[in-house]
C-alpha positions as CSV (number, residue, x, y, z in Angstrom):
1,A,-10.7,11.6,-14.0
2,Q,-12.1,9.4,-11.3
3,E,-11.2,6.2,-12.9
4,A,-7.6,7.6,-13.5
5,E,-7.3,8.4,-9.7
6,A,-8.5,5.0,-8.7
7,L,-6.1,3.3,-11.2
8,A,-3.3,5.3,-9.9
9,L,-4.2,4.3,-6.2
10,M,-4.6,0.7,-7.2
11,E,-1.0,0.6,-8.8
12,T,0.4,1.5,-5.2
13,L,-1.6,-1.2,-3.4
14,R,-0.3,-4.8,-3.0
15,C,-2.6,-7.9,-3.7
16,L,-2.4,-9.9,-0.4
17,K,-3.1,-13.2,-2.3
18,C,-0.4,-12.8,-5.3
19,Q,1.9,-10.5,-3.0
20,S,4.1,-9.6,-6.2
21,Q,1.5,-7.9,-8.1
22,S,-0.6,-4.6,-7.5
23,I,-4.4,-5.0,-7.1
24,A,-4.5,-3.3,-10.5
25,D,-2.7,-6.2,-12.2
26,S,-4.0,-9.1,-10.3
27,D,-6.7,-11.5,-11.3
28,A,-7.1,-12.8,-7.8
29,P,-10.8,-12.5,-6.6
30,M,-9.6,-10.4,-3.4
31,A,-7.8,-8.0,-5.6
32,G,-11.1,-7.5,-7.6
33,D,-12.8,-6.9,-4.3
34,M,-10.3,-4.4,-3.4
35,R,-10.7,-2.6,-6.9
36,H,-14.3,-2.4,-6.3
37,Q,-13.8,-0.9,-2.9
38,V,-11.3,1.7,-4.3
39,R,-13.6,2.6,-7.0
40,S,-16.7,2.7,-4.8
41,R,-15.0,5.1,-2.4
42,I,-13.5,7.3,-5.1
43,L,-16.9,7.5,-6.6
44,A,-18.3,8.3,-3.1
45,G,-15.8,11.4,-3.1
46,E,-13.2,10.0,-0.6
47,E,-9.5,11.1,-0.9
48,P,-7.0,8.3,-2.2
49,E,-5.1,8.9,1.1
50,A,-7.9,8.1,3.1
51,I,-8.8,5.2,1.1
52,R,-5.2,3.9,1.5
53,A,-5.3,4.4,5.2
54,W,-8.6,2.5,5.5
55,L,-7.1,-0.4,3.6
56,V,-4.0,-0.4,5.7
57,Q,-6.0,-0.3,8.9
58,R,-8.2,-3.4,7.6
59,Y,-5.2,-5.4,6.0
60,G,-2.1,-4.1,7.6
61,D,0.8,-2.2,6.4
62,Y,1.9,-5.0,3.9
63,V,-0.9,-3.7,1.5
64,S,0.9,-0.6,0.6
65,Y,3.8,-0.3,-1.6
66,A,4.7,2.9,0.1
67,P,4.7,2.1,3.7
68,V,4.8,4.9,6.5
69,V,7.0,5.2,9.5
70,S,5.1,4.0,12.4
71,E,5.6,2.2,15.8
72,K,5.6,-1.1,13.9
73,T,7.7,-0.1,10.9
74,W,10.4,2.3,12.2
75,P,13.0,-0.7,12.4
76,L,12.7,-1.3,8.8
77,F,13.8,2.1,8.2
78,A,16.3,2.3,11.1
79,V,18.3,-0.9,10.6
80,P,19.8,-0.1,7.1
81,L,21.0,3.3,8.6
82,V,22.6,1.7,11.5
83,L,24.3,-0.9,9.4
84,V,25.7,1.6,7.0
85,L,27.0,3.6,10.1
86,V,28.6,0.5,11.6
87,A,30.2,-0.4,8.1
88,L,31.6,3.1,8.0
89,A,32.9,2.9,11.5
90,V,34.6,-0.5,10.8
């Protein structure tokens, strides 16, 4: 059950070296280190969202395939909405 939980989390985290693969799919040494961290923290009883938050804090928002709205990322969510509103107005 813990391995399934770890794999589910690994599928949602981006390899920082490969950039187009999750850490579950990547063969890069950095992805291996990240997989080890995820498994170790799951075995220690940490929740997947706490692990994701730690990795985002350590590596930045780019590491997560599911970014959250924050001070840094809100323009990424707002700009498409503004463009749609402008297109409808035109």
